NUFIKOL-710780 format. One record per residue: x, y, z of N, C-alpha, C in turn. Coordinates in steps of 0.02 Angstrom, whole numbers, plus 32768, in hexadecimal, padded with zeros to 4 digits. Layout:
<nodes>
{n.px = X; n.py = Y; n.pz = Z; ca.px = X; ca.py = Y; ca.pz = Z; c.px = X; c.py = Y; c.pz = Z}
...
</nodes>
This chain:
<nodes>
{n.px = 8029; n.py = 7FC4; n.pz = 8000; ca.px = 8000; ca.py = 8000; ca.pz = 8000; c.px = 802B; c.py = 803F; c.pz = 8000}
{n.px = 8060; n.py = 803F; n.pz = 8029; ca.px = 808C; ca.py = 8079; ca.pz = 802C; c.px = 80AB; c.py = 8087; c.pz = 7FE8}
{n.px = 80C1; n.py = 8052; n.pz = 7FC5; ca.px = 80DF; ca.py = 805C; ca.pz = 7F83; c.px = 80AE; c.py = 8079; c.pz = 7F52}
{n.px = 8070; n.py = 8063; n.pz = 7F56; ca.px = 803C; ca.py = 807C; ca.pz = 7F29; c.px = 8031; c.py = 80C6; c.pz = 7F35}
{n.px = 802C; n.py = 80D9; n.pz = 7F75; ca.px = 8022; ca.py = 8120; ca.pz = 7F85; c.px = 805E; c.py = 814A; c.pz = 7F70}
{n.px = 809A; n.py = 8131; n.pz = 7F7B; ca.px = 80D6; ca.py = 8156; ca.pz = 7F67; c.px = 80D8; c.py = 815F; c.pz = 7F1C}
{n.px = 80C7; n.py = 8129; n.pz = 7EF7; ca.px = 80C7; ca.py = 812E; ca.pz = 7EAE; c.px = 8091; c.py = 815F; c.pz = 7E97}
{n.px = 8058; n.py = 815E; n.pz = 7EB6; ca.px = 8023; ca.py = 818E; ca.pz = 7EA4; c.px = 8037; c.py = 81D5; c.pz = 7EB4}
{n.px = 8056; n.py = 81DF; n.pz = 7EED; ca.px = 806D; ca.py = 8222; ca.pz = 7F00; c.px = 80A1; c.py = 823C; c.pz = 7ECE}
{n.px = 80D0; n.py = 8210; n.pz = 7EBB; ca.px = 8103; ca.py = 8223; ca.pz = 7E8B; c.px = 80E4; c.py = 8234; c.pz = 7E48}
{n.px = 80B5; n.py = 820C; n.pz = 7E31; ca.px = 8094; ca.py = 8218; ca.pz = 7DF1; c.px = 806D; c.py = 825A; c.pz = 7DF3}
{n.px = 804D; n.py = 8269; n.pz = 7E2B; ca.px = 8028; ca.py = 82A7; ca.pz = 7E31; c.px = 8056; c.py = 82E3; c.pz = 7E2F}
{n.px = 8090; n.py = 82DD; n.pz = 7E4E; ca.px = 80C1; ca.py = 8314; ca.pz = 7E4D; c.px = 80DB; c.py = 831F; c.pz = 7E06}
{n.px = 80E8; n.py = 82E9; n.pz = 7DE3; ca.px = 8101; ca.py = 82F0; ca.pz = 7D9F; c.px = 80CD; c.py = 830C; c.pz = 7D6F}
{n.px = 808F; n.py = 82FF; n.pz = 7D7D; ca.px = 8059; ca.py = 8316; ca.pz = 7D50; c.px = 803B; c.py = 8358; c.pz = 7D65}
{n.px = 8054; n.py = 8376; n.pz = 7D9B; ca.px = 8037; ca.py = 83B4; ca.pz = 7DB5; c.px = 803C; c.py = 83EB; c.pz = 7D81}
{n.px = 8005; n.py = 8410; n.pz = 7D76; ca.px = 8008; ca.py = 8447; ca.pz = 7D46; c.px = 8036; c.py = 847E; c.pz = 7D5E}
{n.px = 8056; n.py = 84A0; n.pz = 7D2F; ca.px = 8081; ca.py = 84D8; ca.pz = 7D41; c.px = 80C9; c.py = 84C5; c.pz = 7D4E}
{n.px = 80D8; n.py = 8485; n.pz = 7D4D; ca.px = 811D; ca.py = 846F; ca.pz = 7D57; c.px = 8138; c.py = 8456; c.pz = 7D15}
{n.px = 8171; n.py = 8471; n.pz = 7D00; ca.px = 818F; ca.py = 845C; ca.pz = 7CC1; c.px = 81D0; c.py = 8437; c.pz = 7CD0}
{n.px = 81F1; n.py = 8420; n.pz = 7C9C; ca.px = 8230; ca.py = 83FC; ca.pz = 7CA6; c.px = 826B; c.py = 8425; c.pz = 7C8C}
{n.px = 82A7; n.py = 8411; n.pz = 7CA0; ca.px = 82E3; ca.py = 8436; ca.pz = 7C8D; c.px = 82EE; c.py = 8435; c.pz = 7C41}
{n.px = 82D4; n.py = 8403; n.pz = 7C1F; ca.px = 82DC; ca.py = 8400; ca.pz = 7BD6; c.px = 82B5; c.py = 8438; c.pz = 7BB4}
{n.px = 8286; n.py = 8457; n.pz = 7BD8; ca.px = 825D; ca.py = 848D; ca.pz = 7BBD; c.px = 827F; c.py = 84D1; c.pz = 7BC1}
{n.px = 82BC; n.py = 84D5; n.pz = 7BD8; ca.px = 82DE; ca.py = 8515; ca.pz = 7BE1; c.px = 82F7; c.py = 8531; c.pz = 7B9F}
{n.px = 82F3; n.py = 8574; n.pz = 7B98; ca.px = 8312; ca.py = 8592; ca.pz = 7B5D; c.px = 835E; c.py = 858A; c.pz = 7B60}
{n.px = 837F; n.py = 858B; n.pz = 7B27; ca.px = 83C7; ca.py = 857E; ca.pz = 7B23; c.px = 83F0; c.py = 85AD; c.pz = 7B4F}
{n.px = 83E0; n.py = 85EE; n.pz = 7B50; ca.px = 8409; ca.py = 861C; ca.pz = 7B78; c.px = 8405; c.py = 860B; c.pz = 7BC3}
{n.px = 83CF; n.py = 85ED; n.pz = 7BD8; ca.px = 83C8; ca.py = 85D8; ca.pz = 7C1E; c.px = 83EC; c.py = 8596; c.pz = 7C29}
{n.px = 83E2; n.py = 8566; n.pz = 7BFD; ca.px = 8403; ca.py = 8525; ca.pz = 7C05; c.px = 844F; c.py = 852C; c.pz = 7C00}
{n.px = 8468; n.py = 855E; n.pz = 7BDB; ca.px = 84B0; ca.py = 8569; ca.pz = 7BD5; c.px = 84D0; c.py = 8583; c.pz = 7C15}
{n.px = 84A8; n.py = 8595; n.pz = 7C47; ca.px = 84C3; ca.py = 85AE; ca.pz = 7C86; c.px = 84DE; c.py = 8576; c.pz = 7CB2}
{n.px = 84D2; n.py = 8538; n.pz = 7CA0; ca.px = 84ED; ca.py = 8500; ca.pz = 7CC7; c.px = 84C9; c.py = 84F7; c.pz = 7D09}
{n.px = 8487; n.py = 8500; n.pz = 7D09; ca.px = 845F; ca.py = 84FB; ca.pz = 7D45; c.px = 8459; c.py = 84B3; c.pz = 7D5E}
{n.px = 844E; n.py = 84AD; n.pz = 7D9F; ca.px = 843E; ca.py = 846C; ca.pz = 7DBD; c.px = 8403; c.py = 8477; c.pz = 7DED}
{n.px = 83E8; n.py = 8441; n.pz = 7E08; ca.px = 83AF; ca.py = 8445; ca.pz = 7E37; c.px = 8378; c.py = 8472; c.pz = 7E1C}
{n.px = 8363; n.py = 8465; n.pz = 7DDF; ca.px = 8334; ca.py = 8491; ca.pz = 7DBB; c.px = 82EC; c.py = 8480; c.pz = 7DCC}
{n.px = 82C6; n.py = 84B4; n.pz = 7DDB; ca.px = 827E; ca.py = 84AE; ca.pz = 7DE6; c.px = 825D; c.py = 84E5; c.pz = 7DBD}
{n.px = 822E; n.py = 84D2; n.pz = 7D92; ca.px = 820E; ca.py = 8502; ca.pz = 7D64; c.px = 81C4; c.py = 8505; c.pz = 7D73}
{n.px = 81A9; n.py = 8541; n.pz = 7D79; ca.px = 8162; ca.py = 854A; ca.pz = 7D85; c.px = 8146; c.py = 857F; c.pz = 7D56}
{n.px = 810B; n.py = 8572; n.pz = 7D3C; ca.px = 80E8; ca.py = 85A4; ca.pz = 7D13; c.px = 80D0; c.py = 85DB; c.pz = 7D42}
{n.px = 80CD; n.py = 8618; n.pz = 7D28; ca.px = 80AE; ca.py = 864F; ca.pz = 7D4E; c.px = 8063; c.py = 8643; c.pz = 7D4C}
{n.px = 803C; n.py = 8665; n.pz = 7D76; ca.px = 7FF3; ca.py = 8659; ca.pz = 7D79; c.px = 7FD1; c.py = 865A; c.pz = 7D35}
{n.px = 7FE8; n.py = 8684; n.pz = 7D08; ca.px = 7FCE; ca.py = 8685; ca.pz = 7CC4; c.px = 8008; c.py = 8674; c.pz = 7C96}
{n.px = 8001; n.py = 863F; n.pz = 7C70; ca.px = 8037; ca.py = 8625; ca.pz = 7C46; c.px = 8057; c.py = 865A; c.pz = 7C1A}
{n.px = 802F; n.py = 8688; n.pz = 7BFF; ca.px = 804A; ca.py = 86BB; ca.pz = 7BD3; c.px = 8079; c.py = 86EC; c.pz = 7BF6}
{n.px = 807A; n.py = 86E9; n.pz = 7C39; ca.px = 80A8; ca.py = 8714; ca.pz = 7C5F; c.px = 80EC; c.py = 86F3; c.pz = 7C69}
{n.px = 80F3; n.py = 86B4; n.pz = 7C58; ca.px = 8134; ca.py = 8694; ca.pz = 7C5B; c.px = 813B; c.py = 8660; c.pz = 7C92}
{n.px = 817B; n.py = 8657; n.pz = 7CA7; ca.px = 818B; ca.py = 8623; ca.pz = 7CD8; c.px = 81BF; c.py = 863C; c.pz = 7D0A}
{n.px = 81C3; n.py = 8618; n.pz = 7D41; ca.px = 81F6; ca.py = 8624; ca.pz = 7D75; c.px = 8220; c.py = 85E5; c.pz = 7D7B}
{n.px = 8261; n.py = 85EE; n.pz = 7D7C; ca.px = 828F; ca.py = 85B6; ca.pz = 7D82; c.px = 82B7; c.py = 85C1; c.pz = 7DC2}
{n.px = 82B5; n.py = 8590; n.pz = 7DEE; ca.px = 82E2; ca.py = 8592; ca.pz = 7E28; c.px = 8317; c.py = 855E; c.pz = 7E1A}
{n.px = 8356; n.py = 8572; n.pz = 7E23; ca.px = 838E; ca.py = 8546; ca.pz = 7E12; c.px = 83CD; c.py = 855B; c.pz = 7E37}
{n.px = 8400; n.py = 8532; n.pz = 7E2F; ca.px = 8441; ca.py = 8541; ca.pz = 7E4B; c.px = 8472; c.py = 854E; c.pz = 7E13}
{n.px = 8496; n.py = 8586; n.pz = 7E18; ca.px = 84C9; ca.py = 8598; ca.pz = 7DE6; c.px = 8509; c.py = 8570; c.pz = 7DF3}
{n.px = 8539; n.py = 856F; n.pz = 7DC5; ca.px = 8577; ca.py = 854B; ca.pz = 7DD0; c.px = 859D; c.py = 855F; c.pz = 7E10}
{n.px = 8595; n.py = 859D; n.pz = 7E25; ca.px = 85B6; ca.py = 85B5; ca.pz = 7E62; c.px = 8594; c.py = 859B; c.pz = 7EA1}
{n.px = 855D; n.py = 8575; n.pz = 7E99; ca.px = 8535; ca.py = 8559; ca.pz = 7ED0; c.px = 8504; c.py = 858B; c.pz = 7EED}
{n.px = 84FE; n.py = 85C7; n.pz = 7ECF; ca.px = 84CD; ca.py = 85F8; ca.pz = 7EE6; c.px = 8488; c.py = 85E3; c.pz = 7ECC}
{n.px = 8458; n.py = 85E8; n.pz = 7EF8; ca.px = 8413; ca.py = 85D8; ca.pz = 7EE6; c.px = 83F2; c.py = 8617; c.pz = 7ECA}
{n.px = 83CF; n.py = 8612; n.pz = 7E91; ca.px = 83B1; ca.py = 864C; ca.pz = 7E71; c.px = 836B; c.py = 863C; c.pz = 7E58}
{n.px = 8346; n.py = 8672; n.pz = 7E4A; ca.px = 8306; ca.py = 866C; ca.pz = 7E27; c.px = 830D; c.py = 8694; c.pz = 7DE7}
{n.px = 82FA; n.py = 8674; n.pz = 7DAF; ca.px = 82FD; ca.py = 8693; ca.pz = 7D6D; c.px = 82B6; c.py = 869E; c.pz = 7D56}
{n.px = 82A5; n.py = 86DB; n.pz = 7D44; ca.px = 8263; ca.py = 86EB; ca.pz = 7D2A; c.px = 8266; c.py = 86EF; c.pz = 7CDF}
{n.px = 823B; n.py = 86C8; n.pz = 7CBD; ca.px = 8236; ca.py = 86CA; ca.pz = 7C75; c.px = 81F3; c.py = 86EA; c.pz = 7C62}
{n.px = 81F3; n.py = 8712; n.pz = 7C2D; ca.px = 81B3; ca.py = 872E; ca.pz = 7C16; c.px = 818F; c.py = 86F9; c.pz = 7BEC}
{n.px = 8156; n.py = 870A; n.pz = 7BD0; ca.px = 812E; ca.py = 86DC; ca.pz = 7BAA; c.px = 814F; c.py = 86C3; c.pz = 7B6B}
{n.px = 8185; n.py = 86E5; n.pz = 7B55; ca.px = 81AA; ca.py = 86D0; ca.pz = 7B19; c.px = 81ED; c.py = 86B0; c.pz = 7B2B}
{n.px = 81F5; n.py = 869D; n.pz = 7B6A; ca.px = 8231; ca.py = 867D; ca.pz = 7B84; c.px = 826F; c.py = 86AA; c.pz = 7B86}
{n.px = 8266; n.py = 86EC; n.pz = 7B83; ca.px = 829F; ca.py = 871A; ca.pz = 7B8C; c.px = 82A9; c.py = 8722; c.pz = 7BD8}
{n.px = 82E8; n.py = 8726; n.pz = 7BEC; ca.px = 82F7; ca.py = 872F; ca.pz = 7C33; c.px = 82E6; c.py = 8777; c.pz = 7C47}
{n.px = 82BC; n.py = 877E; n.pz = 7C7A; ca.px = 82AC; ca.py = 87C0; ca.pz = 7C95; c.px = 82DD; c.py = 87D2; c.pz = 7CCB}
{n.px = 82EB; n.py = 87A3; n.pz = 7CF8; ca.px = 831C; ca.py = 87B0; ca.pz = 7D2D; c.px = 8333; c.py = 876F; c.pz = 7D4C}
{n.px = 836B; n.py = 8775; n.pz = 7D6F; ca.px = 8387; ca.py = 873E; ca.pz = 7D97; c.px = 8394; c.py = 875B; c.pz = 7DDB}
{n.px = 8379; n.py = 873A; n.pz = 7E0F; ca.px = 8380; ca.py = 8755; ca.pz = 7E52; c.px = 8398; c.py = 871D; c.pz = 7E81}
{n.px = 83C8; n.py = 872F; n.pz = 7EAB; ca.px = 83E2; ca.py = 8700; ca.pz = 7EDD; c.px = 83AC; c.py = 86F1; c.pz = 7F10}
{n.px = 83AB; n.py = 86B5; n.pz = 7F29; ca.px = 837C; ca.py = 86A0; ca.pz = 7F5C; c.px = 83A0; c.py = 869C; c.pz = 7F9E}
{n.px = 837D; n.py = 86AC; n.pz = 7FD3; ca.px = 839C; ca.py = 86AA; ca.pz = 8015; c.px = 83D3; c.py = 86DE; c.pz = 801A}
{n.px = 840A; n.py = 86CB; n.pz = 8039; ca.px = 8442; ca.py = 86F9; ca.pz = 8041; c.px = 8478; c.py = 86EF; c.pz = 800C}
{n.px = 846A; n.py = 86C4; n.pz = 7FDC; ca.px = 849A; ca.py = 86B7; ca.pz = 7FA6; c.px = 84A4; c.py = 86F5; c.pz = 7F7A}
{n.px = 84E0; n.py = 86FE; n.pz = 7F62; ca.px = 84F0; ca.py = 872C; ca.pz = 7F2C; c.px = 8512; c.py = 8702; c.pz = 7EF8}
{n.px = 850D; n.py = 8715; n.pz = 7EB9; ca.px = 852D; ca.py = 86ED; ca.pz = 7E85; c.px = 8560; c.py = 8718; c.pz = 7E60}
{n.px = 8598; n.py = 86F8; n.pz = 7E4B; ca.px = 85CB; ca.py = 871E; ca.pz = 7E27; c.px = 85B4; c.py = 872F; c.pz = 7DE1}
{n.px = 85CA; n.py = 8767; n.pz = 7DC8; ca.px = 85BB; ca.py = 877C; ca.pz = 7D84; c.px = 85CF; c.py = 8745; c.pz = 7D53}
{n.px = 8604; n.py = 8721; n.pz = 7D62; ca.px = 861B; ca.py = 86ED; ca.pz = 7D34; c.px = 85E6; c.py = 86B8; c.pz = 7D27}
{n.px = 85B9; n.py = 86AC; n.pz = 7D56; ca.px = 8584; ca.py = 867B; ca.pz = 7D4D; c.px = 8553; c.py = 868E; c.pz = 7D15}
{n.px = 854A; n.py = 86CF; n.pz = 7D09; ca.px = 8519; ca.py = 86E5; ca.pz = 7CD8; c.px = 8539; c.py = 870D; c.pz = 7C9F}
{n.px = 857A; n.py = 8709; n.pz = 7C99; ca.px = 85A0; ca.py = 872F; ca.pz = 7C67; c.px = 8585; c.py = 8724; c.pz = 7C20}
{n.px = 8570; n.py = 86E7; n.pz = 7C10; ca.px = 8558; ca.py = 86D7; ca.pz = 7BCD; c.px = 851A; c.py = 86FF; c.pz = 7BBA}
{n.px = 84F8; n.py = 871C; n.pz = 7BEA; ca.px = 84BB; ca.py = 8742; ca.pz = 7BDE; c.px = 84C8; c.py = 878D; c.pz = 7BD2}
{n.px = 8505; n.py = 87A4; n.pz = 7BDF; ca.px = 8515; ca.py = 87EB; ca.pz = 7BDB; c.px = 852F; c.py = 87FC; c.pz = 7B96}
{n.px = 8511; n.py = 882E; n.pz = 7B75; ca.px = 8528; ca.py = 8842; ca.pz = 7B32; c.px = 8570; c.py = 885B; c.pz = 7B34}
{n.px = 8595; n.py = 884D; n.pz = 7AFF; ca.px = 85DC; ca.py = 885F; ca.pz = 7AFB; c.px = 85E9; c.py = 88A9; c.pz = 7B09}
{n.px = 85C1; n.py = 88D9; n.pz = 7AEF; ca.px = 85D0; ca.py = 8920; ca.pz = 7AFD; c.px = 85D0; c.py = 8930; c.pz = 7B48}
{n.px = 85A5; n.py = 890E; n.pz = 7B6E; ca.px = 85A3; ca.py = 8919; ca.pz = 7BB6; c.px = 85E0; c.py = 88FA; c.pz = 7BD7}
{n.px = 85F1; n.py = 88BD; n.pz = 7BC4; ca.px = 862C; ca.py = 889B; ca.pz = 7BE0; c.px = 866C; c.py = 88C2; c.pz = 7BD2}
{n.px = 866E; n.py = 88E5; n.pz = 7B9A; ca.px = 86AA; ca.py = 890A; ca.pz = 7B87; c.px = 86B1; c.py = 894D; c.pz = 7BAB}
{n.px = 867C; n.py = 8964; n.pz = 7BCC; ca.px = 867F; ca.py = 89A3; ca.pz = 7BF1; c.px = 86AC; c.py = 8998; c.pz = 7C2E}
{n.px = 86DD; n.py = 89C4; n.pz = 7C37; ca.px = 870C; ca.py = 89BE; ca.pz = 7C6E; c.px = 86E9; c.py = 89C3; c.pz = 7CB2}
{n.px = 86AD; n.py = 89DF; n.pz = 7CB4; ca.px = 8688; ca.py = 89E6; ca.pz = 7CF2; c.px = 865D; c.py = 89AA; c.pz = 7D03}
{n.px = 865A; n.py = 8979; n.pz = 7CD5; ca.px = 8633; ca.py = 893D; ca.pz = 7CE3; c.px = 8655; c.py = 8918; c.pz = 7D1C}
{n.px = 8632; n.py = 890A; n.pz = 7D53; ca.px = 8651; ca.py = 88EC; ca.pz = 7D8F; c.px = 8659; c.py = 88A0; c.pz = 7D88}
{n.px = 868A; n.py = 888A; n.pz = 7D61; ca.px = 8693; ca.py = 8844; ca.pz = 7D51; c.px = 869F; c.py = 8818; c.pz = 7D8E}
{n.px = 86B9; n.py = 8836; n.pz = 7DC4; ca.px = 86C8; ca.py = 880E; ca.pz = 7E01; c.px = 8693; c.py = 8817; c.pz = 7E37}
{n.px = 865A; n.py = 8835; n.pz = 7E26; ca.px = 8624; ca.py = 883F; ca.pz = 7E56; c.px = 85FF; c.py = 87FE; c.pz = 7E63}
{n.px = 85DB; n.py = 87FD; n.pz = 7E99; ca.px = 85AB; ca.py = 87C7; ca.pz = 7EA9; c.px = 8567; c.py = 87E7; c.pz = 7EA8}
{n.px = 8539; n.py = 87CA; n.pz = 7E83; ca.px = 84F9; ca.py = 87E9; ca.pz = 7E77; c.px = 84C1; c.py = 87CC; c.pz = 7EA2}
{n.px = 8494; n.py = 87F9; n.pz = 7EB4; ca.px = 8456; ca.py = 87E5; ca.pz = 7ED5; c.px = 841F; c.py = 87DF; c.pz = 7E9F}
{n.px = 8423; n.py = 880B; n.pz = 7E6D; ca.px = 83F0; ca.py = 880B; ca.pz = 7E39; c.px = 840C; c.py = 882A; c.pz = 7DF9}
{n.px = 83F4; n.py = 8810; n.pz = 7DC0; ca.px = 8402; ca.py = 882E; ca.pz = 7D7F; c.px = 83C0; c.py = 882E; c.pz = 7D59}
{n.px = 83B0; n.py = 8868; n.pz = 7D3C; ca.px = 8372; ca.py = 886F; ca.pz = 7D15; c.px = 8384; c.py = 887F; c.pz = 7CCD}
{n.px = 8361; n.py = 885E; n.pz = 7C9F; ca.px = 836B; ca.py = 8869; ca.pz = 7C58; c.px = 832D; c.py = 888D; c.pz = 7C3D}
{n.px = 8336; n.py = 88CC; n.pz = 7C29; ca.px = 82FE; ca.py = 88F4; ca.pz = 7C11; c.px = 82F4; c.py = 88E8; c.pz = 7BC6}
{n.px = 82B8; n.py = 88F4; n.pz = 7BAD; ca.px = 82A8; ca.py = 88E8; ca.pz = 7B66; c.px = 82D2; c.py = 8912; c.pz = 7B37}
{n.px = 82E6; n.py = 894D; n.pz = 7B4C; ca.px = 830D; ca.py = 8979; ca.pz = 7B20; c.px = 8358; c.py = 8969; c.pz = 7B22}
{n.px = 836A; n.py = 8932; n.pz = 7B44; ca.px = 83B0; ca.py = 891D; ca.pz = 7B47; c.px = 83D6; c.py = 8935; c.pz = 7B84}
{n.px = 83B7; n.py = 8961; n.pz = 7BAC; ca.px = 83D8; ca.py = 8978; ca.pz = 7BE9; c.px = 83DE; c.py = 893E; c.pz = 7C1B}
{n.px = 8411; n.py = 8942; n.pz = 7C44; ca.px = 841C; ca.py = 8910; ca.pz = 7C79; c.px = 8424; c.py = 8936; c.pz = 7CBA}
{n.px = 83FE; n.py = 8921; n.pz = 7CED; ca.px = 8404; ca.py = 893D; ca.pz = 7D30; c.px = 841E; c.py = 8907; c.pz = 7D5E}
{n.px = 844F; n.py = 8918; n.pz = 7D86; ca.px = 846C; ca.py = 88E7; ca.pz = 7DB4; c.px = 8470; c.py = 8905; c.pz = 7DFA}
{n.px = 846D; n.py = 88D9; n.pz = 7E2C; ca.px = 8478; ca.py = 88ED; ca.pz = 7E71; c.px = 849C; c.py = 88B5; c.pz = 7E94}
{n.px = 84C8; n.py = 88C7; n.pz = 7EC1; ca.px = 84EE; ca.py = 8895; ca.pz = 7EE6; c.px = 8525; c.py = 88B5; c.pz = 7F0F}
{n.px = 855D; n.py = 8892; n.pz = 7F11; ca.px = 8597; ca.py = 88AA; ca.pz = 7F38; c.px = 85D5; c.py = 88A9; c.pz = 7F0B}
{n.px = 85FB; n.py = 88DE; n.pz = 7F10; ca.px = 863B; ca.py = 88E2; ca.pz = 7EED; c.px = 866E; c.py = 88B5; c.pz = 7F0F}
{n.px = 86A7; n.py = 88AA; n.pz = 7EF1; ca.px = 86D9; ca.py = 887E; ca.pz = 7F0D; c.px = 86EF; c.py = 8894; c.pz = 7F52}
{n.px = 86EC; n.py = 88D6; n.pz = 7F60; ca.px = 8700; ca.py = 88EF; ca.pz = 7FA2; c.px = 86C7; c.py = 88EB; c.pz = 7FD5}
{n.px = 868E; n.py = 88D0; n.pz = 7FC2; ca.px = 8657; ca.py = 88C6; ca.pz = 7FF1; c.px = 8622; c.py = 88FC; c.pz = 7FF1}
{n.px = 862E; n.py = 8934; n.pz = 7FCF; ca.px = 85FD; ca.py = 896A; ca.pz = 7FCE; c.px = 85C1; c.py = 8958; c.pz = 7FA3}
{n.px = 8585; n.py = 896A; n.pz = 7FBA; ca.px = 8549; ca.py = 895F; ca.pz = 7F93; c.px = 8545; c.py = 8991; c.pz = 7F5A}
{n.px = 8529; n.py = 897C; n.pz = 7F22; ca.px = 8523; ca.py = 89A9; ca.pz = 7EE9; c.px = 84E5; c.py = 8998; c.pz = 7EC0}
{n.px = 84CF; n.py = 89C9; n.pz = 7E9A; ca.px = 849C; ca.py = 89C2; ca.pz = 7E66; c.px = 84B9; c.py = 89E3; c.pz = 7E28}
{n.px = 84B0; n.py = 89C5; n.pz = 7DEE; ca.px = 84CA; ca.py = 89E2; ca.pz = 7DB0; c.px = 849A; c.py = 89D3; c.pz = 7D77}
{n.px = 849C; n.py = 89FE; n.pz = 7D45; ca.px = 8473; ca.py = 89F4; ca.pz = 7D09; c.px = 849E; c.py = 8A02; c.pz = 7CCD}
{n.px = 849A; n.py = 89D5; n.pz = 7C9B; ca.px = 84C0; ca.py = 89DC; ca.pz = 7C5E; c.px = 8491; c.py = 89DC; c.pz = 7C22}
{n.px = 84A0; n.py = 8A06; n.pz = 7BF1; ca.px = 847A; ca.py = 8A08; ca.pz = 7BB2; c.px = 8490; c.py = 89CD; c.pz = 7B86}
{n.px = 8467; n.py = 89BC; n.pz = 7B56; ca.px = 8477; ca.py = 8984; ca.pz = 7B29; c.px = 84B9; c.py = 8990; c.pz = 7B04}
{n.px = 84CB; n.py = 89D0; n.pz = 7AF8; ca.px = 8509; ca.py = 89E0; ca.pz = 7AD4; c.px = 8546; c.py = 89DF; c.pz = 7B02}
{n.px = 853C; n.py = 89CE; n.pz = 7B42; ca.px = 8574; ca.py = 89C8; ca.pz = 7B71; c.px = 857E; c.py = 8A02; c.pz = 7BA0}
{n.px = 855E; n.py = 8A3C; n.pz = 7B91; ca.px = 8567; ca.py = 8A76; ca.pz = 7BBD; c.px = 854B; c.py = 8A6A; c.pz = 7C02}
{n.px = 856E; n.py = 8A81; n.pz = 7C35; ca.px = 8553; ca.py = 8A7F; ca.pz = 7C79; c.px = 8522; c.py = 8AB9; c.pz = 7C80}
{n.px = 84E5; n.py = 8AAA; n.pz = 7C93; ca.px = 84B2; ca.py = 8ADE; ca.pz = 7C9A; c.px = 84AD; c.py = 8AF6; c.pz = 7CE2}
{n.px = 84BB; n.py = 8ACA; n.pz = 7D11; ca.px = 84B4; ca.py = 8ADB; ca.pz = 7D58; c.px = 84DF; c.py = 8AAD; c.pz = 7D82}
{n.px = 84FB; n.py = 8AC9; n.pz = 7DB7; ca.px = 8522; ca.py = 8AA2; ca.pz = 7DE7; c.px = 8516; c.py = 8AC0; c.pz = 7E2C}
{n.px = 8501; n.py = 8A97; n.pz = 7E5A; ca.px = 84F6; ca.py = 8AAD; ca.pz = 7E9F; c.px = 851B; c.py = 8A7C; c.pz = 7ECC}
{n.px = 854D; n.py = 8A95; n.pz = 7EF0; ca.px = 8575; ca.py = 8A6B; ca.pz = 7F1E; c.px = 8569; c.py = 8A83; c.pz = 7F64}
{n.px = 8557; n.py = 8A54; n.pz = 7F90; ca.px = 854D; ca.py = 8A65; ca.pz = 7FD7; c.px = 8591; c.py = 8A67; c.pz = 7FF9}
{n.px = 859E; n.py = 8A9C; n.pz = 801C; ca.px = 85DE; ca.py = 8AA3; ca.pz = 803F; c.px = 85DC; c.py = 8A84; c.pz = 8083}
</nodes>
């Protein structure tokens, strides 16, 4: 009886609506080398999905996808911060080439705007908190560092 109930419970979990599999990930997300992946549809499918996963650095994150599977943002979960190197493949070359791009920072959040802007927040290598915004062409639009 216990085995039957366990098998039924497992089947129900696998068939639950709103849960997708890792094979359903867009290439730019699967290229991040995620592990421990959990995918859930947002309340309305056309609004996209939420992915909870672990990056190669072992930081736990939530990735928000819009209805067309474009990444809206990546946010650290709990007290984790993730290194820029974990998401480098998502950053356009003009931004990476900007001398002000904080390549050694640890991020709490990165947002990808439709017009190509990128907003980041986290901690610089020296531990100071910062917020920054970059234009699609690589220009820094804003930088706020907490002293």
